[in-house]
C-alpha positions as CSV (number, residue, x, y, z in Angstrom):
1,M,74.1,61.5,-7.7
2,K,73.9,59.9,-4.6
3,W,74.9,62.6,-1.4
4,E,76.3,59.3,0.3
5,P,79.5,59.7,-0.8
6,V,79.8,63.8,-0.9
7,A,78.5,63.3,3.0
8,A,81.3,60.6,3.5
9,M,83.5,63.6,1.6
10,L,83.0,66.2,4.1
11,A,82.9,64.2,7.0
12,L,87.0,63.3,6.2
13,L,87.4,66.6,5.3
14,L,86.1,67.9,8.4
15,L,87.9,65.5,10.5
16,G,91.3,66.0,8.6
17,V,91.1,69.7,9.5
18,W,90.5,68.7,13.0
19,V,93.5,67.0,13.4
20,V,96.2,69.3,11.9
21,W,94.5,72.8,13.1
22,G,93.1,71.4,16.2
23,P,94.8,72.1,19.0
24,S,97.6,69.8,19.7
25,V,99.0,70.9,23.0
26,R,96.7,71.9,26.0
27,H,98.8,74.0,28.1
28,E,97.5,77.3,29.7
29,L,99.4,80.1,27.7
30,R,100.7,82.9,29.1
31,P,99.0,86.2,28.1
32,G,100.0,87.4,24.6
33,A,101.4,84.2,23.8
34,M,101.6,83.0,20.3
35,T,102.7,79.6,19.4
36,T,104.4,77.6,16.5
37,K,104.7,73.6,15.9
38,Y,108.2,72.4,16.2
39,N,109.7,68.9,16.1
40,F,112.9,68.4,17.4
41,A,114.7,65.1,17.6
42,G,111.5,63.3,17.6
43,L,110.0,65.7,20.2
44,R,107.0,67.2,19.1
45,G,105.5,70.1,20.9
46,E,104.8,74.0,20.1
47,L,106.8,76.7,21.3
48,E,105.1,79.8,23.2
49,T,106.4,83.4,22.1
50,V,105.7,86.4,24.4
51,R,107.0,89.8,23.4
52,D,107.2,92.4,25.8
53,A,105.5,95.4,24.9
54,A,107.9,97.6,26.3
55,T,111.1,96.3,25.3
56,G,110.0,94.6,22.5
57,E,112.5,91.4,23.7
58,C,110.6,88.0,23.5
59,T,110.3,85.0,25.9
60,F,110.0,81.6,25.5
61,R,108.5,78.6,26.4
62,L,108.7,74.5,25.2
63,L,105.4,73.1,25.4
64,P,105.5,69.3,24.6
65,K,102.5,67.7,23.3
66,D,103.3,64.8,26.2
67,G,104.5,66.2,29.2
68,P,104.4,69.5,31.4
69,P,105.8,73.2,30.0
70,G,109.3,73.9,30.0
71,E,110.8,76.9,31.7
72,V,110.2,80.1,30.5
73,F,113.7,81.4,28.3
74,G,115.5,84.0,26.9
75,R,117.2,85.2,23.5
76,E,120.5,83.9,24.5
77,K,119.3,80.1,25.5
78,F,117.2,80.0,22.4
79,V,120.4,81.1,20.4
80,E,122.1,78.8,22.2
81,M,119.7,75.7,21.3
82,F,118.5,76.8,17.9
83,G,120.7,79.2,16.8
84,A,120.7,83.0,15.8
85,P,119.0,83.1,12.4
86,G,116.4,80.5,13.9
87,Y,115.6,83.3,16.7
88,D,115.3,86.1,14.2
89,R,112.8,84.0,12.1
90,V,110.6,83.4,15.1
91,T,111.1,86.8,16.7
92,A,110.4,87.9,13.0
93,N,106.8,85.9,12.2
94,A,105.8,85.8,15.8
95,G,102.0,86.3,15.7
96,N,101.6,85.5,11.8
97,L,98.4,83.3,12.0
98,V,99.3,82.4,8.4
99,F,102.5,80.9,9.0
100,R,101.5,79.0,12.0
101,A,98.3,77.9,10.4
102,L,100.5,76.4,7.4
103,N,103.0,75.2,9.6
104,I,106.0,77.1,7.9
105,T,108.2,80.0,8.7
106,S,108.8,81.9,5.7
107,W,106.8,83.0,2.8
108,G,108.4,81.0,0.2
109,G,107.3,78.6,2.4
110,V,103.8,79.6,1.1
111,V,104.8,79.3,-2.5
112,W,105.5,75.4,-1.7
113,V,102.2,75.0,0.5
114,C,100.7,76.5,-2.7
115,V,102.6,73.5,-4.8
116,G,100.9,71.0,-2.7
117,F,97.7,72.2,-2.7
118,L,97.9,72.3,-6.4
119,G,98.7,68.7,-6.5
120,Q,96.2,67.8,-4.3
121,G,93.6,69.6,-6.6
122,A,94.6,67.6,-9.4
123,F,94.4,64.9,-7.5
124,F,90.7,65.5,-6.3
125,G,90.0,66.6,-9.4
126,R,91.0,63.2,-11.3
127,M,88.6,61.0,-8.5
128,F,85.9,63.5,-9.2
129,I,86.3,63.5,-13.0
130,Q,86.6,59.6,-12.7
131,W,83.2,59.4,-10.5
132,L,81.2,61.5,-12.7
133,V,81.8,59.6,-15.7
134,S,81.4,56.7,-13.7
135,E,78.0,57.6,-12.6
136,K,77.0,58.9,-16.0
137,Q,77.8,55.4,-17.6
138,K,76.5,52.9,-14.6
139,R,80.0,51.4,-14.5
140,S,83.4,52.1,-13.4
141,V,84.8,54.1,-16.1
142,V,88.7,55.5,-16.1
143,P,88.7,58.7,-18.6
144,E,92.2,59.6,-20.0
145,V,92.0,62.8,-18.0
146,F,92.3,61.1,-15.2
147,W,95.8,59.9,-15.9
148,W,96.9,63.3,-17.0
149,L,95.6,65.1,-13.6
150,S,97.5,62.5,-11.9
151,L,100.9,62.7,-13.7
152,L,100.6,66.5,-12.4
153,G,99.6,66.1,-9.0
154,G,102.0,63.3,-8.5
155,V,104.9,65.6,-10.1
156,T,104.1,68.8,-8.0
157,L,103.4,66.3,-4.9
158,F,106.5,64.7,-5.5
159,A,108.3,68.7,-5.6
160,Y,106.5,69.3,-2.5
161,F,107.3,66.3,0.1
162,A,110.9,66.5,-0.8
163,W,111.3,70.1,0.1
164,R,108.9,69.4,3.3
165,Q,111.6,66.4,3.6
166,D,108.8,63.6,4.2
167,I,110.2,60.6,3.3
168,V,107.1,58.8,3.3
169,G,105.6,61.6,1.2
170,V,108.2,60.9,-1.9
171,L,108.3,57.5,-1.9
172,G,104.6,57.6,-2.1
173,Q,104.9,59.9,-5.1
174,T,108.0,58.3,-6.8
175,S,106.2,54.9,-8.0
176,G,103.1,57.0,-9.0
177,V,104.3,59.4,-11.3
178,V,106.1,56.4,-13.3
179,I,102.9,54.4,-13.5
180,Y,100.7,57.2,-14.6
181,A,103.4,58.0,-17.5
182,R,103.0,54.8,-18.5
183,N,99.5,55.0,-18.6
184,I,99.4,57.9,-20.8
185,R,102.0,56.4,-23.0
186,L,100.1,52.9,-23.8
187,I,97.0,55.2,-23.7
188,R,99.0,57.4,-26.7
189,K,100.4,54.2,-28.2
190,R,96.8,52.5,-28.9
191,A,95.4,55.8,-30.2
192,R,97.9,55.6,-33.1
193,R,97.6,52.3,-33.3
194,E,93.5,52.3,-34.1
195,A,94.2,55.5,-36.0
196,R,96.6,53.2,-38.3
197,E,93.8,50.3,-38.5
198,A,91.3,52.6,-39.4
199,A,92.8,54.3,-42.7
200,A,93.9,50.9,-43.7
201,A,90.3,49.8,-43.5
202,G,89.2,53.3,-45.3
203,G,91.4,52.0,-48.2
204,L,90.7,49.0,-48.4
205,S,86.9,49.9,-48.4
206,I,88.1,52.4,-51.4
207,A,90.2,49.9,-52.8
208,G,87.1,47.5,-52.7
209,A,84.4,49.9,-54.2
């Protein structure tokens, strides 16, 4: 097995991690601040949250990805902008590094992210197995397990992107799921046909003997 494909995979993985989890906003934060990514009306950036140790009250700033930071505001303006449930959720989860890393706002979101990881794991597994089989046979080969893992990955990622309300991801998986299932059906039909032909050929051999 050659090392170049593995090195290329690792390089792309590191690049992706840096793009997703690297600093997206380069503003100087207030002491003790935690940030949460936001996407509101096409505007992207981070919401800075600082909890007062004495009163327990939180103050906020919007840190746009492109532009100067906004003014500090409190609960009243936050509720006016995002609603009371949003305030309760942000203040309850302020400081949760897991939520920030996964860009979610609840523990239910962790479950959905695990679904997404399962789908990506299935897609990685299918390509890894296909690669190993092809390297072993010194030619491009697509084993049946490739299509089963593709179907598993496609279904789980469709559900994950639907939860994320990511239309690009949903559209990307829609056609794939149907194609994966169709390939499995064709493989199964061919296996049954070959089994019938083999049985018929065996019957003729016995009769001829």
